[in-house]
N, C-alpha and C positions, 0 to 999 in steps of 0.2 A: 362867785368867790374865786380869788386868785391864790393858787398854792405854788410854792417853790420848794423843791427838794434838791439839796446839794449832796454830791457823792463824797466818799471817804476823804476826810482831811488827813493829809500825810505830812507829818513833821511841821517844823516851824514855817517853812515856805508856804505850804498849803493852808495851814490854819490862819496865818497872817493875811494871806490873800483873801480868804473868805471873810475874816473879821473886817478887813478894810472895805470890801465890796458890799457887805450886807446892808449897812445903814442907807446907802444911796439907792440900792435896789428896792428896799422896802418903801422908801419915800417916793422915789421917782415913778415907780410902777404900781403904787398903791397895793402892795402885797398884803393879803389878809392873814396868811399863815406860812411859816417857814420851818422846814425840817432839815437837819444836817446830820449826816453820819459822821461821828467823831472818833471812831474806834482806833484810828492810827494817828491821832493828833499829838500825842506825847512822844516825840522822837520816833514815831512810827509804830508805837506799841501801847495801846490803851489811851486813856484820857485822865488827866488829873482834875481835881475839883476846881483848881484855879483856872485851868484852860476851859473847862466846861462853863464856868461863869463868864469868861471873856466872850465865848461864842454866844451865850444867851444874851449878854449885854449888847452885843452887836446887832441883834435882831432875830436870832433863832428862837423859835417857840418851844422846840423840843429837840433833843439830840439822841440819835439811835446808835447802836454799836454792832457787835458781831462776835467773831471768835476771839478777838483780842480784848474783850471787855474786862477781863480780870488781870491783864498784864501789869497794871499799876495796882499793887496789892491794897492800897488805901481805898480803892473803889469798892471793895467788899464792905467797907464801913460806911462811906459817905453816900453810896447809892440809896441807902435807906431813907435819907433825908432830902434827896434830890428827886422829886417826882417828875422832873422834866428830863431826866436821863433814863433811857430804856435799855434793857438787855433782852436778848432773844426770849420770846414767850415760851419756847419749848425746852428751856432748861428744866431739869427735874424739880419736883416739888421741894420746897425748902431753900431754893436759891434766893439770895437777897435781891431786893429791888423788884421791879415789875416789868412785864413784857408788853404791856399795852396800857393806855390811859386815855381819858377824854379831856380835851383842852378847849379853852374858849379863844376863838380867833378875834382879830382886831375888829371885825364887823359883827361880833356877837355870836357867830355860828359855833356849833359844837363839832369838834373834830376829834375823831377816834384815830389814834396812831398806834400801830402795832409793829413790833420788830420780831421777825422770825429768822431762823437759821436753817439752812439746808443740811442734808445728811450725805449727799453724794460727794465723795472725795473730801469730806470734812469730818471732824470729830463727831461721833454719833451722839445725838441728843434724842429727846422724845419726838414724836411725829409732828412736824410743823403743819401738815395738812389738817389733822384733827384738832390741833390747838387753834388754828385760824378758823376752822369751821365752827367750833364751839363759840368762839368770840363773836363771829359775825351773826350767828343765830341769836345770841343773847343781846346784841347791840345793833339792831337792824338799821341800815342806811335809810334815811328818809323818814324814820320814825323816832328813834332814840337820838340819832346823831345826824348832822347835816353833811358830813364828809367822812370818808374812811381812807386812810393812807397806810399801806403795808410796805415796809422795807424788808425785802427778802434777801438776806445776806447769804449768798450761796456761790459755790464754785461752778456748778453745772448749769448752763443755759437751759437745758431741758427741764430741770427741776423748777427754775424760775418761771418758765413759760407755763408749765403744768399748773403751778400754784395760781398764776394769773387767770388762766381759763377756769380753774376751780372756783375762784372768787369773782368771776366776771358777773356783773350785774349787782354784786353785793358790796363792791368797793369802788371808791373814786379813782384810786391810783394804786397799782402794784408796781414797784420799782426794784430792780436788782442792784445790789452793791457787792463789794468784795474783790472783783477782778480788776478794778482800777482803770479800765479802758472803756470810754463811752461808746455805746453801740448806736447803730443807725436804724433801729427797728421800732422807734416810738410810734405808737398807734393807739387807736381806740378800738377795743375788742367789740364783738357783736352785741354784747349785753350792756355796753356803755362804760366799761372800766378802762382807764388809760393804762398803758403798759410801756415799759422800756427795760430791756434785759440788764443793762448796767448804766447807771448815771455817770460813771467815770469817777475819777478822783479830783480833788482839789490839791494839786501838787505840781512838782516840776516834772514835765514829761521828757526832759533830757535825762532819762533814768531807766531803771528796770523796776516798774511798778512803784515809782516814787523813791526808790533807793539808789544811792550812788552805785554806778555800774560795775566797778571792779570786782567787788566781792561776789555778786550774783554770777558774773561771767566766770570767775575763778571756780566757783562751785560746780558750774556746768562742765567746765573743762577737766577738773581734777577730782570731783566728787568728794572733796575734803574741805570743810570750813577752814578759812584762814583768818577770819576776823568776824566782827559783828556787822550786821546790816545797819547802815546809817542813812537817814533821809537825805536826798539831794536838796541843795539849797538854792538852786537857780530860780528864775522867775516862774511862778506857778500859774497854771490855768485853772480858773474856777469853773467846774463842770457840774451840771445838774439837769433837771427836767422841770418844766413849768406846766401847770394844768389850770385851765379855766373850767369851772363847774357850772352845771345847770342848777340854779338855786332851788328849783322846784323838786328835783329828784336827787340831787347830790352826785349824779354821775357826771362824767367828763364831757365837755363840749369841744375842747381843744387841748392838744398836747404838743409840746415842742421842746427841743434841747436848748440848754443854755451853755455857752462857752465864752469866757472872758479872759483876756490876757495870755501871756505865755506863748507857747509854741503852736498850739492847735488853732485851726481856723475859727474865727469868732462866729458865734450864733446867738441871736436874740429873738425870742418868740415874737412873731409878727402880731399876734393878738394883744401884745403889750403896747404896741405903737399906735399913735393916733391915726384914725382913718383919714385918708386924704379927701 
């Protein structure tokens, strides 16, 4: 099975680049399942229902979020009827929406997707390790589901790595989001779980984390806000990570970064290409 995960959509530039790229990627490379982190899609803060539908219509099977999930207040209402939008699983009991769900891939496989949020340098939520542990115990890979993907939305690389090793052998992919910079540590862990510390963002990299540069620089210099953060509108790079699974075990056989367009060097998974 071929899985694709795209990092945080940032503003109009990032989401449009992803929406434009997804149909061709799904068709050309016969992708079975696509996950997109959309928590910065609406002007950098949260995601509206209209934007969510645009991303799903383009080929995403599920959209994950993170610490900006409630920035668009309507999300508190519509997330209850949108089972393909996830919020972090470790929100306290009573939070609207869901933090994990099982979906059917294009090839008929059952895919469990979970969204967790870290607690280091972030707003404190419930323990993501225990939430994920309980989920994986109740929905074992290779028995109940054919693939498991965990979006670990966190600031600290150490916390992302620790969760990946904690889930190694029980998940197909653990991928980090939130820091908006693609990392070069994609690998398959000893137990067979693919890992990447951050998938990067889909956004304009002539920016500060996808935002126009002047305001972030001003805040570093003066320590005083002088305006709002606004997404940069230049050509975006679509960033993510691709995984090919072992259909027998659900674990990863191959993992590689994806980068298309914009300022970053392009990267296309070799295992997507026809063998010579």
